[in-house]
C-alpha positions in Angstrom: 0.0 0.0 0.2 2.9 2.9 1.0 4.6 2.0 -2.5 1.8 3.1 -4.1 1.3 6.2 -1.8 4.8 6.9 -2.8 5.0 6.3 -6.3 1.9 8.7 -6.5 3.4 11.6 -4.6 6.5 10.8 -7.2 4.2 11.1 -10.3 2.9 14.3 -9.1 5.9 15.6 -8.2 7.3 14.8 -11.6 4.0 16.3 -13.3 4.2 19.3 -11.5 8.0 19.9 -12.9 6.4 20.1 -16.1 3.9 22.7 -15.5 4.9 26.1 -17.0 4.8 28.1 -13.8 7.9 28.6 -12.5 7.2 29.2 -9.0 4.8 25.4 -9.0 8.3 24.0 -10.6 10.4 25.4 -8.0 8.5 23.9 -5.5 8.2 20.8 -6.9 11.8 20.4 -7.0 12.2 21.1 -4.0 9.5 18.6 -2.5 11.8 16.3 -4.9 14.8 16.8 -3.1 12.9 16.5 0.3 11.5 13.2 -0.9 14.5 11.5 -2.0 16.3 12.6 1.1 13.8 10.7 3.1 14.0 7.7 0.9 17.7 7.6 1.4 17.3 7.7 5.1 14.4 4.9 4.8 16.5 2.9 2.6 20.1 3.4 4.0 23.2 4.8 1.8 25.2 1.6 1.7 23.7 -1.0 -0.6 22.8 -0.6 -4.0 19.1 1.0 -3.8 21.1 4.0 -1.6 23.8 4.7 -4.2 21.0 5.0 -7.0 18.9 7.0 -4.8 22.3 9.4 -4.2 22.6 9.9 -7.9 18.8 10.8 -8.3 19.4 13.4 -5.3 22.0 14.9 -7.2 19.8 15.2 -10.4 17.0 16.7 -8.0 19.3 19.1 -6.6 20.8 20.1 -9.8 17.7 20.6 -11.1 16.4 22.9 -8.2 19.2 25.1 -8.5 18.7 25.5 -12.2 15.0 26.6 -11.3 
């Protein structure tokens, strides 16, 4: 059940990044950074999933600084 909720949050935030309004995109990118920090906190850094999530976090930070 909680995986569906997390997937819904990720899809919603991803769709918000595509909207043409700058403030919504910036807010969504910051929310994605916070979401990825929580995912890394739950899964840990020292496994395959943690390594992947650190890369996704780096991409989200880059996106939020560019917007």
